[in-house]
PDB file as gemmi writes it, atoms N, CA and C in Angstrom:
CRYST1    1.000    1.000    1.000  90.00  90.00  90.00 P 1                      
ATOM      1  N   MET A   1     131.511  87.895 105.725  1.00  0.00           N  
ATOM      2  CA  MET A   1     132.748  88.439 105.822  1.00  0.00           C  
ATOM      3  C   MET A   1     132.808  89.906 105.337  1.00  0.00           C  
ATOM      4  N   THR A   2     133.391  90.839 106.171  1.00  0.00           N  
ATOM      5  CA  THR A   2     133.474  92.171 105.734  1.00  0.00           C  
ATOM      6  C   THR A   2     134.516  92.410 104.907  1.00  0.00           C  
ATOM      7  N   GLU A   3     134.356  93.178 103.840  1.00  0.00           N  
ATOM      8  CA  GLU A   3     135.339  93.531 102.800  1.00  0.00           C  
ATOM      9  C   GLU A   3     135.342  94.919 102.426  1.00  0.00           C  
ATOM     10  N   PHE A   4     136.625  95.505 102.305  1.00  0.00           N  
ATOM     11  CA  PHE A   4     136.830  96.917 101.826  1.00  0.00           C  
ATOM     12  C   PHE A   4     137.682  96.711 100.457  1.00  0.00           C  
ATOM     13  N   LYS A   5     137.620  97.603  99.620  1.00  0.00           N  
ATOM     14  CA  LYS A   5     138.391  97.743  98.559  1.00  0.00           C  
ATOM     15  C   LYS A   5     138.908  99.148  98.295  1.00  0.00           C  
ATOM     16  N   THR A   6     140.368  99.327  98.298  1.00  0.00           N  
ATOM     17  CA  THR A   6     140.833 100.574  97.892  1.00  0.00           C  
ATOM     18  C   THR A   6     141.328 100.457  96.303  1.00  0.00           C  
ATOM     19  N   SER A   7     141.954 101.386  95.890  1.00  0.00           N  
ATOM     20  CA  SER A   7     142.472 101.407  94.524  1.00  0.00           C  
ATOM     21  C   SER A   7     143.441 100.366  94.253  1.00  0.00           C  
ATOM     22  N   LYS A   8     144.255  99.896  95.265  1.00  0.00           N  
ATOM     23  CA  LYS A   8     145.267  99.108  95.178  1.00  0.00           C  
ATOM     24  C   LYS A   8     145.278  97.857  96.170  1.00  0.00           C  
ATOM     25  N   CYS A   9     144.179  97.684  96.964  1.00  0.00           N  
ATOM     26  CA  CYS A   9     144.092  96.559  97.818  1.00  0.00           C  
ATOM     27  C   CYS A   9     142.699  96.031  98.196  1.00  0.00           C  
ATOM     28  N   ILE A  10     142.625  94.890  98.342  1.00  0.00           N  
ATOM     29  CA  ILE A  10     141.258  94.202  98.751  1.00  0.00           C  
ATOM     30  C   ILE A  10     141.547  93.673 100.176  1.00  0.00           C  
ATOM     31  N   ILE A  11     140.754  94.169 101.014  1.00  0.00           N  
ATOM     32  CA  ILE A  11     140.859  94.044 102.590  1.00  0.00           C  
ATOM     33  C   ILE A  11     139.773  93.354 103.023  1.00  0.00           C  
ATOM     34  N   LYS A  12     139.986  92.020 103.596  1.00  0.00           N  
ATOM     35  CA  LYS A  12     138.943  91.246 104.264  1.00  0.00           C  
ATOM     36  C   LYS A  12     139.149  90.830 105.624  1.00  0.00           C  
ATOM     37  N   LEU A  13     137.940  90.894 106.518  1.00  0.00           N  
ATOM     38  CA  LEU A  13     138.176  90.458 107.864  1.00  0.00           C  
ATOM     39  C   LEU A  13     137.751  89.021 107.761  1.00  0.00           C  
ATOM     40  N   ILE A  14     138.848  88.156 108.247  1.00  0.00           N  
ATOM     41  CA  ILE A  14     138.771  86.648 108.230  1.00  0.00           C  
ATOM     42  C   ILE A  14     138.030  86.256 109.498  1.00  0.00           C  
ATOM     43  N   SER A  15     138.659  86.795 110.561  1.00  0.00           N  
ATOM     44  CA  SER A  15     138.048  86.590 111.960  1.00  0.00           C  
ATOM     45  C   SER A  15     138.229  88.035 112.799  1.00  0.00           C  
ATOM     46  N   PRO A  16     137.773  88.011 113.891  1.00  0.00           N  
ATOM     47  CA  PRO A  16     137.776  89.446 114.561  1.00  0.00           C  
ATOM     48  C   PRO A  16     139.321  89.732 114.825  1.00  0.00           C  
ATOM     49  N   THR A  17     140.500  88.913 114.575  1.00  0.00           N  
ATOM     50  CA  THR A  17     141.763  89.363 114.925  1.00  0.00           C  
ATOM     51  C   THR A  17     142.672  88.854 113.570  1.00  0.00           C  
ATOM     52  N   ILE A  18     141.991  88.546 112.545  1.00  0.00           N  
ATOM     53  CA  ILE A  18     142.755  88.211 111.370  1.00  0.00           C  
ATOM     54  C   ILE A  18     142.191  88.945 110.095  1.00  0.00           C  
ATOM     55  N   VAL A  19     143.156  89.756 109.450  1.00  0.00           N  
ATOM     56  CA  VAL A  19     142.703  90.556 108.292  1.00  0.00           C  
ATOM     57  C   VAL A  19     143.617  90.103 107.005  1.00  0.00           C  
ATOM     58  N   GLU A  20     142.972  89.772 105.887  1.00  0.00           N  
ATOM     59  CA  GLU A  20     143.698  89.466 104.853  1.00  0.00           C  
ATOM     60  C   GLU A  20     143.742  90.836 103.954  1.00  0.00           C  
ATOM     61  N   ASN A  21     145.027  91.162 103.585  1.00  0.00           N  
ATOM     62  CA  ASN A  21     145.287  92.248 102.536  1.00  0.00           C  
ATOM     63  C   ASN A  21     145.850  91.801 101.220  1.00  0.00           C  
ATOM     64  N   LYS A  22     144.996  91.705 100.178  1.00  0.00           N  
ATOM     65  CA  LYS A  22     145.471  91.343  98.879  1.00  0.00           C  
ATOM     66  C   LYS A  22     145.701  92.567  98.002  1.00  0.00           C  
ATOM     67  N   ILE A  23     146.994  92.849  97.749  1.00  0.00           N  
ATOM     68  CA  ILE A  23     147.434  93.771  96.765  1.00  0.00           C  
ATOM     69  C   ILE A  23     146.936  93.436  95.372  1.00  0.00           C  
ATOM     70  N   ILE A  24     146.503  94.380  94.755  1.00  0.00           N  
ATOM     71  CA  ILE A  24     146.027  94.063  93.446  1.00  0.00           C  
ATOM     72  C   ILE A  24     147.247  94.063  92.554  1.00  0.00           C  
ATOM     73  N   ASP A  25     147.264  92.979  91.592  1.00  0.00           N  
ATOM     74  CA  ASP A  25     148.370  92.737  90.684  1.00  0.00           C  
ATOM     75  C   ASP A  25     148.807  93.979  90.049  1.00  0.00           C  
ATOM     76  N   GLY A  26     150.021  94.441  89.961  1.00  0.00           N  
ATOM     77  CA  GLY A  26     150.773  95.432  89.153  1.00  0.00           C  
ATOM     78  C   GLY A  26     150.751  96.688  89.859  1.00  0.00           C  
ATOM     79  N   CYS A  27     150.293  96.877  91.094  1.00  0.00           N  
ATOM     80  CA  CYS A  27     150.329  98.074  91.957  1.00  0.00           C  
ATOM     81  C   CYS A  27     151.520  98.393  92.539  1.00  0.00           C  
ATOM     82  N   ASP A  28     151.807  99.554  92.784  1.00  0.00           N  
ATOM     83  CA  ASP A  28     152.960 100.097  93.474  1.00  0.00           C  
ATOM     84  C   ASP A  28     152.349 100.853  94.724  1.00  0.00           C  
ATOM     85  N   ILE A  29     152.847 100.296  95.828  1.00  0.00           N  
ATOM     86  CA  ILE A  29     152.341 100.838  97.183  1.00  0.00           C  
ATOM     87  C   ILE A  29     153.247 101.828  97.790  1.00  0.00           C  
ATOM     88  N   ASP A  30     152.553 103.022  98.121  1.00  0.00           N  
ATOM     89  CA  ASP A  30     153.450 104.205  98.610  1.00  0.00           C  
ATOM     90  C   ASP A  30     152.909 104.319 100.050  1.00  0.00           C  
ATOM     91  N   LEU A  31     153.394 105.468 100.814  1.00  0.00           N  
ATOM     92  CA  LEU A  31     152.963 105.612 102.086  1.00  0.00           C  
ATOM     93  C   LEU A  31     151.552 105.968 102.364  1.00  0.00           C  
ATOM     94  N   ILE A  32     151.071 106.610 101.344  1.00  0.00           N  
ATOM     95  CA  ILE A  32     149.650 107.158 101.437  1.00  0.00           C  
ATOM     96  C   ILE A  32     148.809 105.857 101.250  1.00  0.00           C  
ATOM     97  N   ASP A  33     149.093 104.809 100.351  1.00  0.00           N  
ATOM     98  CA  ASP A  33     148.260 103.469 100.277  1.00  0.00           C  
ATOM     99  C   ASP A  33     148.374 102.855 101.424  1.00  0.00           C  
ATOM    100  N   LEU A  34     149.610 102.646 102.101  1.00  0.00           N  
ATOM    101  CA  LEU A  34     150.020 101.755 103.043  1.00  0.00           C  
ATOM    102  C   LEU A  34     149.098 102.311 104.317  1.00  0.00           C  
ATOM    103  N   THR A  35     149.201 103.726 104.561  1.00  0.00           N  
ATOM    104  CA  THR A  35     148.531 104.261 105.696  1.00  0.00           C  
ATOM    105  C   THR A  35     146.924 103.917 105.545  1.00  0.00           C  
ATOM    106  N   GLU A  36     146.443 104.162 104.227  1.00  0.00           N  
ATOM    107  CA  GLU A  36     144.869 103.915 104.156  1.00  0.00           C  
ATOM    108  C   GLU A  36     144.618 102.312 104.406  1.00  0.00           C  
ATOM    109  N   ILE A  37     145.516 101.398 104.038  1.00  0.00           N  
ATOM    110  CA  ILE A  37     145.253  99.916 104.421  1.00  0.00           C  
ATOM    111  C   ILE A  37     145.434  99.731 105.812  1.00  0.00           C  
ATOM    112  N   ARG A  38     146.306 100.405 106.613  1.00  0.00           N  
ATOM    113  CA  ARG A  38     146.540 100.166 107.963  1.00  0.00           C  
ATOM    114  C   ARG A  38     145.265 100.743 108.837  1.00  0.00           C  
ATOM    115  N   ASN A  39     144.717 101.833 108.315  1.00  0.00           N  
ATOM    116  CA  ASN A  39     143.464 102.449 109.006  1.00  0.00           C  
ATOM    117  C   ASN A  39     142.312 101.707 108.787  1.00  0.00           C  
ATOM    118  N   ILE A  40     142.132 101.010 107.682  1.00  0.00           N  
ATOM    119  CA  ILE A  40     141.146  99.977 107.366  1.00  0.00           C  
ATOM    120  C   ILE A  40     141.205  98.779 108.186  1.00  0.00           C  
ATOM    121  N   ASN A  41     142.416  98.447 108.366  1.00  0.00           N  
ATOM    122  CA  ASN A  41     142.713  97.133 109.263  1.00  0.00           C  
ATOM    123  C   ASN A  41     142.319  97.379 110.604  1.00  0.00           C  
ATOM    124  N   LEU A  42     142.866  98.624 111.180  1.00  0.00           N  
ATOM    125  CA  LEU A  42     142.388  98.881 112.530  1.00  0.00           C  
ATOM    126  C   LEU A  42     140.972  99.106 112.721  1.00  0.00           C  
ATOM    127  N   LYS A  43     140.138  99.655 111.703  1.00  0.00           N  
ATOM    128  CA  LYS A  43     138.762  99.900 111.823  1.00  0.00           C  
ATOM    129  C   LYS A  43     138.027  98.553 111.832  1.00  0.00           C  
ATOM    130  N   LEU A  44     138.508  97.567 110.966  1.00  0.00           N  
ATOM    131  CA  LEU A  44     137.868  96.283 110.897  1.00  0.00           C  
ATOM    132  C   LEU A  44     137.992  95.396 112.195  1.00  0.00           C  
ATOM    133  N   THR A  45     139.251  95.602 112.874  1.00  0.00           N  
ATOM    134  CA  THR A  45     139.543  94.918 114.034  1.00  0.00           C  
ATOM    135  C   THR A  45     139.237  95.759 115.429  1.00  0.00           C  
ATOM    136  N   ASN A  46     138.465  96.861 115.245  1.00  0.00           N  
ATOM    137  CA  ASN A  46     137.963  97.676 116.316  1.00  0.00           C  
ATOM    138  C   ASN A  46     139.223  98.121 117.215  1.00  0.00           C  
ATOM    139  N   GLY A  47     140.327  98.297 116.636  1.00  0.00           N  
ATOM    140  CA  GLY A  47     141.575  98.767 117.195  1.00  0.00           C  
ATOM    141  C   GLY A  47     142.210  97.751 118.112  1.00  0.00           C  
ATOM    142  N   LYS A  48     141.784  96.477 118.046  1.00  0.00           N  
ATOM    143  CA  LYS A  48     142.370  95.410 118.931  1.00  0.00           C  
ATOM    144  C   LYS A  48     143.626  94.878 118.008  1.00  0.00           C  
ATOM    145  N   PRO A  49     144.477  94.220 118.912  1.00  0.00           N  
ATOM    146  CA  PRO A  49     145.691  93.495 118.172  1.00  0.00           C  
ATOM    147  C   PRO A  49     145.092  92.524 117.092  1.00  0.00           C  
ATOM    148  N   TYR A  50     145.964  92.486 115.897  1.00  0.00           N  
ATOM    149  CA  TYR A  50     145.535  91.661 114.767  1.00  0.00           C  
ATOM    150  C   TYR A  50     146.660  91.174 114.101  1.00  0.00           C  
ATOM    151  N   VAL A  51     146.355  90.065 113.343  1.00  0.00           N  
ATOM    152  CA  VAL A  51     147.301  89.443 112.511  1.00  0.00           C  
ATOM    153  C   VAL A  51     146.873  89.951 110.968  1.00  0.00           C  
ATOM    154  N   VAL A  52     148.050  90.067 110.123  1.00  0.00           N  
ATOM    155  CA  VAL A  52     147.674  90.368 108.714  1.00  0.00           C  
ATOM    156  C   VAL A  52     148.308  89.286 107.796  1.00  0.00           C  
ATOM    157  N   LEU A  53     147.319  88.721 107.131  1.00  0.00           N  
ATOM    158  CA  LEU A  53     147.652  87.847 105.860  1.00  0.00           C  
ATOM    159  C   LEU A  53     147.995  88.614 104.718  1.00  0.00           C  
ATOM    160  N   LEU A  54     149.122  88.748 104.303  1.00  0.00           N  
ATOM    161  CA  LEU A  54     149.386  89.532 103.025  1.00  0.00           C  
ATOM    162  C   LEU A  54     149.580  88.796 101.894  1.00  0.00           C  
ATOM    163  N   ASP A  55     149.012  89.025 100.918  1.00  0.00           N  
ATOM    164  CA  ASP A  55     149.085  88.426  99.634  1.00  0.00           C  
ATOM    165  C   ASP A  55     149.549  89.466  98.630  1.00  0.00           C  
ATOM    166  N   ALA A  56     150.876  89.732  98.398  1.00  0.00           N  
ATOM    167  CA  ALA A  56     151.448  90.827  97.530  1.00  0.00           C  
ATOM    168  C   ALA A  56     151.015  90.782  96.231  1.00  0.00           C  
ATOM    169  N   GLY A  57     150.315  89.589  95.751  1.00  0.00           N  
ATOM    170  CA  GLY A  57     149.954  89.798  94.242  1.00  0.00           C  
ATOM    171  C   GLY A  57     151.245  89.698  93.344  1.00  0.00           C  
ATOM    172  N   GLU A  58     151.004  89.886  92.027  1.00  0.00           N  
ATOM    173  CA  GLU A  58     151.950  89.670  91.015  1.00  0.00           C  
ATOM    174  C   GLU A  58     152.451  91.250  90.609  1.00  0.00           C  
ATOM    175  N   TYR A  59     153.696  91.352  90.290  1.00  0.00           N  
ATOM    176  CA  TYR A  59     154.357  92.469  89.751  1.00  0.00           C  
ATOM    177  C   TYR A  59     153.963  93.709  90.661  1.00  0.00           C  
ATOM    178  N   THR A  60     154.059  93.553  91.895  1.00  0.00           N  
ATOM    179  CA  THR A  60     153.640  94.770  92.797  1.00  0.00           C  
ATOM    180  C   THR A  60     154.975  95.206  93.435  1.00  0.00           C  
ATOM    181  N   SER A  61     155.050  96.519  94.013  1.00  0.00           N  
ATOM    182  CA  SER A  61     156.254  96.896  94.774  1.00  0.00           C  
ATOM    183  C   SER A  61     155.767  97.827  95.798  1.00  0.00           C  
ATOM    184  N   ILE A  62     156.697  98.187  96.897  1.00  0.00           N  
ATOM    185  CA  ILE A  62     156.489  98.975  97.855  1.00  0.00           C  
ATOM    186  C   ILE A  62     157.459 100.004  98.041  1.00  0.00           C  
ATOM    187  N   THR A  63     157.477 101.322  98.041  1.00  0.00           N  
ATOM    188  CA  THR A  63     158.438 102.238  98.143  1.00  0.00           C  
ATOM    189  C   THR A  63     159.174 102.028  99.287  1.00  0.00           C  
ATOM    190  N   THR A  64     160.503 102.572  99.210  1.00  0.00           N  
ATOM    191  CA  THR A  64     161.388 102.428 100.439  1.00  0.00           C  
ATOM    192  C   THR A  64     160.744 103.286 101.534  1.00  0.00           C  
ATOM    193  N   GLU A  65     160.198 104.278 101.434  1.00  0.00           N  
ATOM    194  CA  GLU A  65     159.611 105.221 102.486  1.00  0.00           C  
ATOM    195  C   GLU A  65     158.609 104.368 103.234  1.00  0.00           C  
ATOM    196  N   ALA A  66     157.600 103.771 102.441  1.00  0.00           N  
ATOM    197  CA  ALA A  66     156.595 103.001 103.019  1.00  0.00           C  
ATOM    198  C   ALA A  66     157.063 101.671 103.685  1.00  0.00           C  
ATOM    199  N   ARG A  67     158.093 100.951 103.187  1.00  0.00           N  
ATOM    200  CA  ARG A  67     158.792  99.903 103.838  1.00  0.00           C  
ATOM    201  C   ARG A  67     159.388 100.201 105.137  1.00  0.00           C  
ATOM    202  N   GLU A  68     160.253 101.360 105.164  1.00  0.00           N  
ATOM    203  CA  GLU A  68     160.716 101.745 106.352  1.00  0.00           C  
ATOM    204  C   GLU A  68     159.759 102.292 107.425  1.00  0.00           C  
ATOM    205  N   VAL A  69     158.787 103.076 107.023  1.00  0.00           N  
ATOM    206  CA  VAL A  69     157.704 103.428 107.898  1.00  0.00           C  
ATOM    207  C   VAL A  69     156.897 102.288 108.641  1.00  0.00           C  
ATOM    208  N   SER A  70     156.702 101.422 107.624  1.00  0.00           N  
ATOM    209  CA  SER A  70     155.843 100.081 108.134  1.00  0.00           C  
ATOM    210  C   SER A  70     156.516  99.386 109.188  1.00  0.00           C  
ATOM    211  N   ALA A  71     157.878  99.616 109.216  1.00  0.00           N  
ATOM    212  CA  ALA A  71     158.728  98.755 110.325  1.00  0.00           C  
ATOM    213  C   ALA A  71     158.731  99.441 111.651  1.00  0.00           C  
ATOM    214  N   THR A  72     158.264 100.624 111.782  1.00  0.00           N  
ATOM    215  CA  THR A  72     158.198 101.378 112.861  1.00  0.00           C  
ATOM    216  C   THR A  72     157.267 100.866 113.994  1.00  0.00           C  
ATOM    217  N   VAL A  73     157.401 101.030 115.164  1.00  0.00           N  
ATOM    218  CA  VAL A  73     156.512 100.578 116.237  1.00  0.00           C  
ATOM    219  C   VAL A  73     155.161 101.558 116.115  1.00  0.00           C  
ATOM    220  N   ASN A  74     155.383 102.845 115.973  1.00  0.00           N  
ATOM    221  CA  ASN A  74     154.251 103.519 116.118  1.00  0.00           C  
ATOM    222  C   ASN A  74     153.263 103.391 114.796  1.00  0.00           C  
ATOM    223  N   PHE A  75     153.835 102.931 113.598  1.00  0.00           N  
ATOM    224  CA  PHE A  75     153.077 102.669 112.467  1.00  0.00           C  
ATOM    225  C   PHE A  75     152.329 101.320 112.630  1.00  0.00           C  
ATOM    226  N   SER A  76     153.057 100.431 113.174  1.00  0.00           N  
ATOM    227  CA  SER A  76     152.491  98.930 113.482  1.00  0.00           C  
ATOM    228  C   SER A  76     151.667  98.726 114.655  1.00  0.00           C  
ATOM    229  N   LYS A  77     151.019  99.984 114.959  1.00  0.00           N  
ATOM    230  CA  LYS A  77     150.365  99.716 116.294  1.00  0.00           C  
ATOM    231  C   LYS A  77     149.077  98.643 116.233  1.00  0.00           C  
ATOM    232  N   ASN A  78     149.149  97.879 117.248  1.00  0.00           N  
ATOM    233  CA  ASN A  78     148.215  96.724 117.402  1.00  0.00           C  
ATOM    234  C   ASN A  78     148.565  95.548 116.246  1.00  0.00           C  
ATOM    235  N   LEU A  79     149.601  95.656 115.566  1.00  0.00           N  
ATOM    236  CA  LEU A  79     149.881  94.524 114.602  1.00  0.00           C  
ATOM    237  C   LEU A  79     150.563  93.585 115.394  1.00  0.00           C  
ATOM    238  N   ILE A  80     150.162  92.286 115.453  1.00  0.00           N  
ATOM    239  CA  ILE A  80     150.832  91.037 116.092  1.00  0.00           C  
ATOM    240  C   ILE A  80     151.892  90.463 115.036  1.00  0.00           C  
ATOM    241  N   LYS A  81     151.514  90.287 114.030  1.00  0.00           N  
ATOM    242  CA  LYS A  81     152.346  89.560 113.068  1.00  0.00           C  
ATOM    243  C   LYS A  81     151.741  89.817 111.660  1.00  0.00           C  
ATOM    244  N   ARG A  82     152.785  89.986 110.638  1.00  0.00           N  
ATOM    245  CA  ARG A  82     152.318  89.995 109.258  1.00  0.00           C  
ATOM    246  C   ARG A  82     152.837  88.721 108.544  1.00  0.00           C  
ATOM    247  N   ILE A  83     151.966  87.874 107.913  1.00  0.00           N  
ATOM    248  CA  ILE A  83     152.338  86.739 107.391  1.00  0.00           C  
ATOM    249  C   ILE A  83     152.125  86.899 105.859  1.00  0.00           C  
ATOM    250  N   LEU A  84     153.230  86.715 105.162  1.00  0.00           N  
ATOM    251  CA  LEU A  84     153.161  86.689 103.654  1.00  0.00           C  
ATOM    252  C   LEU A  84     152.676  85.441 102.963  1.00  0.00           C  
ATOM    253  N   ILE A  85     151.827  85.563 102.147  1.00  0.00           N  
ATOM    254  CA  ILE A  85     151.188  84.384 101.475  1.00  0.00           C  
ATOM    255  C   ILE A  85     151.807  84.335 100.077  1.00  0.00           C  
ATOM    256  N   GLU A  86     152.521  83.267  99.717  1.00  0.00           N  
ATOM    257  CA  GLU A  86     152.948  83.056  98.460  1.00  0.00           C  
ATOM    258  C   GLU A  86     152.199  82.082  97.540  1.00  0.00           C  
ATOM    259  N   SER A  87     151.914  82.500  96.478  1.00  0.00           N  
ATOM    260  CA  SER A  87     151.321  81.713  95.496  1.00  0.00           C  
ATOM    261  C   SER A  87     152.253  81.067  94.622  1.00  0.00           C  
ATOM    262  N   SER A  88     151.966  79.710  94.180  1.00  0.00           N  
ATOM    263  CA  SER A  88     152.883  79.097  93.202  1.00  0.00           C  
ATOM    264  C   SER A  88     151.850  78.655  91.972  1.00  0.00           C  
ATOM    265  N   LYS A  89     152.379  78.999  90.940  1.00  0.00           N  
ATOM    266  CA  LYS A  89     151.664  78.733  89.646  1.00  0.00           C  
ATOM    267  C   LYS A  89     152.209  77.233  89.132  1.00  0.00           C  
ATOM    268  N   ASN A  90     151.316  76.387  88.738  1.00  0.00           N  
ATOM    269  CA  ASN A  90     151.668  75.195  88.138  1.00  0.00           C  
ATOM    270  C   ASN A  90     151.674  75.221  86.700  1.00  0.00           C  
TER     271      ASN A  90                                                      
END                                                                             
């Protein structure tokens, strides 16, 4: 399994069209971080349409600017679906 790590995210290629993005606990994601993650996703999937499994981690946040830009068509190039993974603590 191919894996990349940034200062705020662990990115794994699960299959040729599925990428897991695990945000590291306690991180604040801004537009620069989000762009870096997106570019790695595109590299891992060879620019083909893909699905992201997003594990937001604990005590993380995303800036308003990053959230708004991520919702645009141009930024979400080749993204089929973003699926949020929720963890429950017993």
